[in-house]
DOLODREN-707627 format. One record per residue (C-alpha): x, z, y; residue in one letter. Coordinates in steps of 0.001 Angstrom, whole numbers, padded with zeros to 6 digits, always signed. Example, Ala and Ser with C-alpha at 12.3 -4.5 7.8 and 13.67 -1.06 7.14 Angstrom:
2
+012300+007800-004500a +013670+007140-001060s 
This chain:
804
-043833+111988-089513m -042121+112316-093163l -045253+113914-094420a -047393+111188-093041e -045873+108765-094107l -045602+110565-097304c -049206+110856-097253c -050243+107359-097325k -051423+105699-099535r -049500+102329-100700h -050355+100100-103644p -048519+099273-106457g -043995+098751-105733f -044523+099649-102583w -046346+103045-103421k -043613+104069-106090m -041034+103422-103843l -042596+105006-100836t -042545+108418-103158v -039418+108038-104109a -037688+107770-100293v -039737+110850-099679c -038777+112695-102421m -035296+112172-101523v -035129+112510-097677l -037235+115748-098706l -034297+116457-100939g -031919+115860-098096c -033589+118242-095636l -033858+121252-098019q -030228+120593-098668a -029891+120930-094834q -031698+124607-094317e -029693+128073-094281p -029912+129078-097922q -030551+132930-096221g -028319+136305-094838h -026564+138122-097371v -025643+141531-096044s -022841+143432-097607i -022603+147061-097277i -019323+148370-098762l -020204+152267-098876l -016983+154486-099112g -015404+152062-096804a -012578+154166-095506t -011097+154869-098942g -008389+154275-101282d -009854+151840-103298l -011845+149709-100583a -008040+149729-098733k -006360+148348-101468k -008837+145770-103106y -012562+145618-101648l -012265+144125-098129w -009527+142078-099506q -012122+141097-101912g -014824+140357-099286l -013128+138545-097463f -012437+136547-100131q -015771+135750-100789l -016061+135057-097286y -013521+132700-097346l -014901+130463-100451d -018280+130600-099762e -018651+130175-096040a -020027+126934-094649g -021669+126810-097930k -025507+127281-096884g -025486+131512-096901h -024653+133231-093559s -022546+136723-093855f -022556+140255-092554s -020127+143212-093540f -021105+146378-093207h -018360+149430-093540g -020579+152851-094800a -018803+156347-094829a -019525+160151-093438l -017200+159409-091172t -017718+159268-087536t -018870+156044-085887t -015607+155633-084261k -013644+157051-086587q -014225+155100-089167g -013986+151681-086981q -010483+152521-086535e -009669+153381-090033f -011247+149356-091112m -009977+147574-088017d -007030+148580-089485k -007941+147428-093075f -008879+144013-091680l -005536+143708-090119e -004058+143580-093488s -005833+140833-094771l -004470+137958-096392s -005159+134274-097389c -003853+132235-100042p -000899+130616-100138k -001869+127081-099780d -004152+128211-096031v -002022+127343-093078a -001119+130278-090787p -003228+129564-088393g -006730+129073-090208r -006139+132235-091674c -005954+133900-088307a -009078+131660-087476e -011218+132839-090549l -009689+136378-089999k -010613+136729-086961d -014651+135434-088009q -014735+137907-090526f -013915+140693-088534q -016465+139492-085939r -018877+139721-088961l -017377+143245-089770s -019088+146566-088461q -018839+150266-089272y -021768+152577-089909h -021923+156489-090631q -024856+156741-093297l -025345+160848-093628k -029438+160978-093533t -032466+158820-094254s -032285+157971-090809e -029419+156396-090762d -029847+154362-093571y -033282+153405-092445l -031604+152370-088934a -028791+150411-090950l -031730+148414-092333s -033339+147591-088737k -030156+146177-087492d -029836+143846-090584i -033373+142889-089765e -032479+142516-085921a -029482+140072-087205l -031800+138004-089306v -034521+137528-086678q -032161+136986-083890q -030158+134629-085206e -033120+132310-086555g -032656+133209-090380l -034623+134218-093699r -032696+137152-095591e -031541+136187-098965a -030345+139733-100285g -028147+143146-099863r -025374+144095-101816v -024751+147703-101702f -021290+148607-103224y -020754+152239-104375f -017081+152939-103840s -017537+156500-103317v -017785+159565-106389p -020807+159416-108855p -021699+162860-107728f -022630+160866-104343a -025053+158328-106719y -027956+159717-106529a -028669+160544-102780d -027527+157006-101776i -029938+155329-104385a -032741+157586-103342r -031901+156568-099415n -031265+152832-100185i -034970+152941-102346n -036804+154970-099746s -035442+153461-096572s -032707+149996-097105c -034542+147947-099477r -034837+144280-098281p -038339+142868-098163g -040148+140294-100352p -038254+137332-101253g -034690+138910-100719a -032886+140220-103881w -031078+143606-104191l -027206+144091-105791r -026227+147481-106318v -022726+147887-107458v -021264+151080-109335l -017669+152046-109907e -016679+154188-113226k -016356+157014-114472p -020244+156350-115498f -020071+159824-116925g -018285+161949-118892h -019951+161923-122630d -023171+160075-123967h -025284+163171-122606l -023684+163124-118987s -023814+158838-119080a -027454+158921-120133q -028817+161639-117233q -027078+159335-114169l -028455+156335-115831a -031820+157701-115861t -031582+159056-112763e -030105+155488-110983l -032675+153747-113250g -035736+155984-111249s -034115+154039-108044f -033558+150529-109340f -034351+148215-111676q -031726+147200-114759e -031237+143605-112572e -030401+145407-109443e -027053+147130-111394m -023574+145780-111404y -021530+148307-113654r -017937+147493-112475v -014685+147367-114887d -012483+145637-113011h -010877+144551-116319y -013104+142176-116819l -011734+140290-114022g -008762+140128-115346k -007681+136224-115190q -006708+136674-119054a -009403+138433-120337v -012001+136766-118172a -010547+133782-120435q -011429+134755-124054i -014555+133820-124449l -014293+130654-123204p -011502+129760-124773f -012853+130336-127819r -015648+128875-126939d -013616+125298-125600q -011557+125634-129222n -014273+126650-132062r -012945+123858-133687k -010077+125441-134517a -011152+129026-134592l -014060+128753-136143d -012511+129091-139973g -009804+131671-138515l -011529+133905-136208w -012456+136218-139067n -011074+138801-142209r -009718+136269-144004h -007022+134804-142141h -006976+137698-139249v -004232+140795-140213e -004937+143236-136825r -006140+143249-133338v -004051+144954-130980e -005095+145610-127611i -002479+147174-125197v -002309+148443-122002l +001144+150588-120851k +001757+152441-117910e +004940+153997-117000t +003680+156076-114075v +002253+159289-114680d -000847+161032-113462a +001336+163259-110684e -001457+163464-107811g -004120+162755-109809r -003799+165625-112191t -007667+166408-111145s -009220+163243-112211f -006867+163205-115391y -008105+166828-116437e -011352+166052-116475e -011182+162488-117833y -008129+162162-119673g -006921+158925-121177v -009325+157669-123679i -012364+158446-121037r -009800+156757-118390d -009116+153555-119949v -010376+153359-124002l -013954+154420-123404q -014539+151437-120854n -011463+148535-120343h -010072+149016-123957l -013874+148795-125561t -014818+146030-123634e -012305+144073-124103i -012477+144611-128420l -016573+143666-127962t -015157+140111-126478l -012894+139239-129463v -015435+140606-131915a -018441+139883-130952m -020217+136716-132554e -019681+133935-129914l -023290+132461-128040p -024384+129196-128930h -024334+129147-124508n -021235+131224-123244v -022309+130314-119891s -025989+132758-120487s -025254+136073-119076s -028490+137114-121775e -026735+135808-124833a -023410+137579-124072v -024485+140727-123124l -027088+140980-126303q -023857+139729-128780h -021492+142475-126670k -024162+145090-127346l -024574+144172-131584q -020642+144222-131637a -021155+147772-130305f -023871+148250-133076q -021327+147298-135714a -018916+149722-134750l -017824+152037-137617r -017944+155615-136147g -014878+157334-135009l -013372+160793-136687w -010406+162944-135977k -008055+160988-138078g -008940+157905-136371s -006942+158828-133766a -003478+160394-132060i -002924+161592-129342v +000598+162528-127081g +001265+164261-123820q +003596+163769-121637y +006442+166425-121205q +005751+167574-117580v +002296+166950-117526y +001365+171063-117550t +003694+171599-114811e +001987+169057-112827q -001108+170490-113595v -000132+174116-112384r +001670+173092-109470r -001560+170855-108295e -004598+172908-109395l -002684+176024-108821n -002778+177050-112671k -001175+180307-114180p +002155+179707-115590p +000514+180863-118559s -001565+178112-118415f -001164+174746-121309h -003562+171799-120984s -005150+169906-123736l -005630+166607-121975t -004001+163639-123877p -002337+161410-121238t -001406+158802-124735f -003515+157969-127788a -003819+155439-130230g -007043+154912-131843i -007778+152519-134814l -011498+151228-134666v -013427+149169-137126h -016282+146512-137069v -018104+146786-139912d -019598+143614-140269n -019246+139923-142767l -017122+139220-139674r -014131+141342-139400w -014842+144361-142583e -011537+145918-143202g -009368+144351-140290i -007876+147248-137928p -008504+146714-134340f -005706+149098-132726i -006243+150475-129039l -003523+152255-127515m -002828+153611-123871s -000629+155772-122752g +001135+156856-119388k +004400+157773-118720a +005941+155152-121597l +008537+152269-121413d +006867+149562-119606e +004228+148673-117549r +002220+145461-119699v -001436+144613-120656g -002608+142434-123777y -004737+141243-126676v -002899+140187-129643r -005100+139087-132804i -002148+138436-135319l -003163+136033-138424f -002221+136543-141915k +000417+134505-142978n +000263+133135-146715q +003042+130832-146330a +006483+130769-148436c +009503+129051-147070c +012078+127991-149262a +014973+127152-146891q +016625+130180-144917s +015307+130708-141177e +018017+128732-139359k +016855+125223-141009h +013278+125946-139708w +011506+123739-137353a +011991+125122-134544a +008815+127191-133392g +006809+125273-135602q +007798+126483-138795s +004070+128024-141192q +006847+131416-141750c +006688+131927-138213l +004248+134811-136916p +000983+133072-136190q -000798+134737-132775q -003220+133937-130035v -002230+136570-127592v -004004+137098-123895f -001478+138822-121851y -003439+140549-119035i -000501+140945-116944g +002721+142372-115587h +006059+143202-118181g +007956+140395-118891e +006063+137780-118204l +004743+139372-114911g +001551+137552-114512s -001385+136365-116395p -001212+134128-119567a -002524+132551-123015v -000459+132216-125434l -001177+130438-128813v +001609+130082-131638s +002875+126761-132064r +002545+126849-135661n -001466+127701-135193l -002727+124629-133669f -002627+123617-129724r -005620+125024-127537p -007641+123300-125095s -007773+125294-121408l -009360+124071-118303p -006555+121763-116751s -008180+122776-113252q -007537+126385-113450s -004877+126774-116200w -001585+125104-116361q +001300+125227-119037e +003944+127573-118303l +007739+126744-117434e +009990+127835-120337g +012154+130725-119382q +015258+130827-121621p +016217+133643-123404g +012807+135668-123082l +011106+136925-126261r +007711+137423-126660l +006372+140033-129542f +008984+138526-131887g +009249+134901-130983r +011085+133154-128449a +008523+132103-125360l +009347+128480-126521s +007707+129156-129544d +004295+129580-128092y +001963+127242-126153y +001824+128999-123026a -000731+128408-120294y -000596+130823-116739r -003583+130480-113780p -002931+127548-111605t -003836+130132-108828r -003298+134042-109485e -006635+135865-108336q -007506+139451-107987d -009805+141131-110383a -011932+142333-107789y -012039+139119-105760s -013168+137037-109116i -016303+140158-109633l -017348+140263-106302i -017524+136244-106400s -019684+137299-109485h -022103+139767-107778i -022832+137740-105048f -023880+134821-107364h -025585+137067-109887g -023651+136740-112835r -024539+139961-114662k -021828+138811-118095d -019465+140606-116069s -020697+143485-115561f -021782+147057-117751i -025593+147148-118736t -027065+150417-119146t -027791+149827-123238e -023965+148895-123300n -022838+151536-121612l -024828+154558-123203l -023384+152124-126803a -020181+153085-125478s -020592+156468-125430w -022450+157193-128553a -019514+155345-130256f -016808+157447-128184w -018621+161178-127462t -018143+162101-131536p -014175+161568-131379l -014086+163073-128045l -015787+166521-129265d -013516+166633-132120s -010060+166041-129911l -011318+168673-127558a -008946+170942-129071h -006293+169181-130212e -002752+169557-129101v -001406+166817-128408p +002560+165389-129370r +004855+166081-126468l +006990+163071-125556y +009849+163000-123033p +008122+159932-120872g +009976+156259-120128g +012419+155132-122456a +013262+158641-123414e +010287+158205-125793n +012284+156349-128439g +010121+155790-131938h +008293+159192-131147l +005520+157647-130509l +005370+155014-132984d +002490+154986-135638f +000933+153632-138680e -002124+152789-140433f -003862+152989-143974s -007510+152231-144673g -009193+154989-142008s -006061+157027-141331q -004063+157209-138065l -001207+158994-138200a +002217+159220-136277f +005322+157143-137915s +007874+160360-137165q +006488+163855-138166r +006668+166067-135154q +008195+169023-136326l +007069+172570-134720e +008024+176058-134192q +006136+178499-136478l +008435+181265-134346i +008663+180539-130887p +011915+181652-128828g +015602+180903-128774p +017931+179763-131878g +017086+177560-134951s +013115+178647-135659a +011861+177813-138932p +010268+174787-139292m +007606+173295-141523p +009579+171819-143737s +011366+174497-144391d +008457+176158-146312f +006714+175094-149524q +003570+175184-151240v +002707+178973-150816l +000935+180373-154104r -001037+183831-153927a -004218+185392-154442t -008103+185302-152344y -010304+186710-153268r -008948+187777-156660e -008377+184258-157372s -005759+181694-157164p -005169+180822-153624l -003110+177492-152574v -001229+177636-148993s +000725+174862-147620a +001573+172380-144234w -002173+170203-144161p -000399+167617-145474e +001765+169269-148311e -002080+170800-149447l -003772+167675-150075i -001180+166457-151670t -000981+169123-153973k -004954+169615-154155l -004961+165349-154923a -002429+165901-157348s -004476+168885-158990d -007645+167168-159380i -006055+163993-161089e -004288+166942-163582a -007525+167983-164649t -009309+164538-164305a -007050+163251-167034v -007930+166121-169038q -010811+165970-168729a -010816+162100-170388v -008408+162773-172967r -010523+165714-174287r -014268+164483-173139f -013860+161192-172756g -014893+161516-168751q -014707+162974-165770f -017514+164574-163304h -016591+165106-159826l -018547+166440-157536a -017527+166020-153877l -018673+167808-150559s -018979+165955-147567g -018148+166536-143722g -014396+166072-142269s -011887+167872-144191s -012474+165965-147422p -011678+162446-145311i -007283+163016-145967v -008321+164023-149377l -010237+160722-150174f -007569+158916-148352q -004831+160278-150567q -006501+159691-153422l -007771+156275-152698a -003418+155115-151593t -000935+157766-153622g -002821+158170-157419h -002983+154776-158845y -002475+156680-162339g -006013+158313-161529f -008809+157632-164701p -011114+155681-162004w -013020+153647-164583a -013943+156778-166918h -014992+159274-163669t -018524+159705-162692h -018829+160467-158924l -021827+163042-157356w -022590+164657-154584l -022587+168418-153902v -024553+168221-150808d -025777+164994-148478e -027323+164597-145076r -031272+163852-145222c -030365+160145-143224v -030069+156571-144722p -027019+155981-146876l -025666+153755-144534w -026069+156004-141545d -022565+157148-140571p -023538+160968-140762e -024480+160186-144363s -021864+162338-146531n -022074+159058-149297f -020871+156550-146090q -017965+158728-146084g -017398+158627-149634l -017776+154758-149643q -015897+154092-146109t -012945+156501-147367h -012634+155564-151412l -015104+154000-152803l -014504+151244-151239q -010393+151311-151997h -011268+152298-155982i -012287+150549-158940r -015228+152839-160052v -018432+151182-161984p -021114+151140-159756h -023095+152784-162458y -020756+155735-162144n -021702+156800-158753v -024452+159023-158306h -025713+159442-154693p -028575+161865-153901m -031617+160393-153602p -032463+161572-150041v -034251+158011-148744h -037003+157423-151472l -040355+155128-150091h -038767+154601-147182q -038933+158559-146737r -036438+161316-145889l -036397+164257-148055c -040417+163983-148400a -041065+166766-150736e -043899+164652-152320e -040617+162615-153435d -039345+164564-155923q -035918+163317-155104g -034045+166969-155431a -035966+167368-159180q -035050+163483-159665a -031182+164153-159262y -031149+167320-161172a -032970+165212-164215e -029746+162668-163698e -027313+165090-163501i -028769+167041-166656s -029105+163955-168293a -025222+162901-168003l -023263+165835-167453v -023125+168652-170578t -024815+171892-170034n -024630+170875-166081g -021321+171390-166175s -019260+169506-163838f -015456+169174-164959d -014983+170067-161293l -016258+170740-158141v -014974+170314-154907l -016490+172354-151761l -016113+173657-148188g -016421+176718-145928m -018027+176413-142271g -017197+178804-140007t -020822+180829-140582d -019312+181126-144473g -021682+178144-145311h -020512+175972-148645t -022319+172576-149482a -025274+173031-147783s -026612+176178-148651l -026349+178390-145496f -027130+182096-144299p -030208+181447-142250q -031819+179427-145430s -031510+181162-149003p -032938+178546-150549t -030841+177588-153733g -028610+180623-153930l -030301+181646-156871d -033133+180660-159348g -033728+178477-161993e -033325+175038-159334q -030134+172800-159995l -030840+170859-157048v -032615+171915-153873v -034019+170617-150339l -032407+173371-147703t -032245+173453-143802k -028992+173320-141725s -028823+175057-138264p -027253+171861-136616s -028546+168580-137086r -029263+166794-139070p -031278+169804-140067h -032698+168747-143449h -029956+168617-146406r -029826+168251-150151m -028080+170288-151899s -026742+171650-155657l -027539+175045-155741s -025338+177644-156113l -026327+178866-160343p -025509+174952-160495l -021832+174834-158916i -021218+178143-160376n -021702+175878-164208r -018191+174003-163088a -015375+174050-165010r -013567+174215-162081k -014404+175109-158754v -011568+174156-155336a -012759+175281-151984v -010752+173146-149368l -010074+175105-145933v -008356+173874-143208m -007820+174451-139215g -006719+177262-136775r -010550+177201-136009l -011975+178297-140073k -009198+181476-139428r -011765+184012-138724e -014410+183328-140991i -011787+183460-143523t -010296+186687-142547m -014109+187502-142759l -015154+186581-146383v -011725+188305-147738s -012862+191502-146832r -016441+190835-147840v -018080+191291-151277g -020830+189218-153395h -022837+188854-150488e -024373+184864-150777p -027643+185619-148260k -025285+186826-145469k -022200+184545-146758w -022988+182045-149062p -019625+180934-150210i -019006+184573-151158s -021689+183551-154137g -019278+180653-155401v -017928+182404-158806l -017816+180236-161895p -019501+181987-164675t -016519+180456-167310s -014509+178164-164963g -011775+178495-162446q -011899+178836-159250l -009299+178225-156301v -008704+178023-152634w -006565+175641-151038y -006250+176949-147453m -003996+175044-145188d -001492+177824-142991y -003870+177258-139610d -006509+178768-141945a -004475+181237-143730f -002065+182490-141316l -003454+181648-137988g 
């Protein structure tokens, strides 16, 4: 009848009025139609995560969404038999709780409804998945409903993902017009390669928009508030949220518990993979990313997060400090049946220094820290602002909580700790923040409570009106298709690409031992300078194991000896670098006094980085204005690439000192938008530049290293180019990526007035012993060909490389 009415023709005003009434009536009818049936399948329904969080999260979803148009069914699934699985599920469902504002009688009624909608299925074979799909279809048809979609929550180990994904894709997808969402729990791989393999495998079964990778910290209320807070306070923050005003950002997650009972997992992953690569990195991107115009747009948020990943400066060994609580190895031996001689190198504590190389954050340290067996359980994100105020009156006369001389900070308090709940704190001398009043309320004062060096009353402090579990929030976002709270494949691989090189470099690092709890004292305190992170307290290590007072590193002075008939300087790493930096400065001062300039050629790689930092921060008398800096070798990558030796020099030295830009001579590896093409004659161009500026081609000092295969500069045993002949600069090939390199030739190196060879680390002990015994055989060991014709060769080795 309504359709007939709508189809009749009415002239003029009556026609317009009738159309409007028709539209309203149709809209009302459509609003009353059910929006469809949603089936939620929890795989691993009898596991620990399901028991602790997921069933409660699903129940909360039902409480929030029941009666709003969708109908639901909940399906627990596992490998357990149907009878046993249903018994487990019934126990879990009995323990479900309602929010405090739900009356007990109403709560019991809702729990009963939820239990009736929940059933258990054993899922082992493809036939089991097909049977589940038919059960869902039968239920939908029986109730006369339309299927809206299915959610599969993978609360199972990652090794099971592929088989489950294959079965869902082949036997349990919903029909046309209904959506599919698969939810994946971490760990998402162990490194970049494994994450890529897992992503490729899952990508063969599911579309990107169908996958929701859970990082439950993105559901924590304080974390989820970071972007809305930045958006709602744009006016106040636009001028402050940058390198000109922020002093540093701290992202911290501390735990008092240890890894007992989880050592099998922890031995494989450790604290960096368990916490920093995912939770803390995700938080970092929320703080560092450019704010989209519309923060409600999932696509815009995810794209801006990816851009933040791309701006992260590469990590190196000096970016991290690691520790391990003392009884960890003993726990591993006991739980994994390891022999008494076993010693674990798995870190249970880590501090990482991260830099974001873009205009907003250049030079600002982001400090990530997490660990087990620490003094308190707490998580927070702290943005500390620079304070350029200077108050003439003493602190006792400052206006309480408002003086400009007080620290200025914004803190997203994730939970636990002194406050015991999520909160957002803003220093009162900064600005009064705006937060959504329906979900956040001002925190009542707690006399005597101090946070981050100030009384709680010194902050505008807010807490959620109702605390919600992270999984409940994320399950709601999954249901509503909000992708910005989850990890995309692209962001996941970007994160692993960032962390994997550091993890590889730390694989054999011995972590600092700490007792655990309050007894840690200041043992884990650390400080940073430039891109270098170090423990504040030096931990003394025994040179000779056993009872009694063994000699300590501080008891040893710099050792002078000979190596390959040339002077050798050996010491602990810190003293060795100090000595080498002092020797370079003395050589520079002498050269400038005699010739008016100093020509220094520097090798790339990881070993010189600490030297660069020492020169940048501890040698203010260095004659930089008269120094020319050259490269000994270079990888054939663009100069802005993190793998570029010049980029390492720029990051760790050049940006901290004042060298005239025309005195800096990068190797021309990138000409005509090509890398090290023979026809571009980059090697010849560099040779000509050296000949034009360096008298007789004799550098005042050349700094070299030595590889574990005996190579030096980019002169390799497998690539004899550059070991003899007339060429000053050559193109060579490396056995490791990137394979193509440019290098000073051995004859040019040997023209130098002084050559210093820096060798550090226990991994160099074997090649050090070998090279000490060989003669002049540069084709086998290029380093053995280094012998200045009329200059001096000095070896600088730390004790690990020299003594093992």
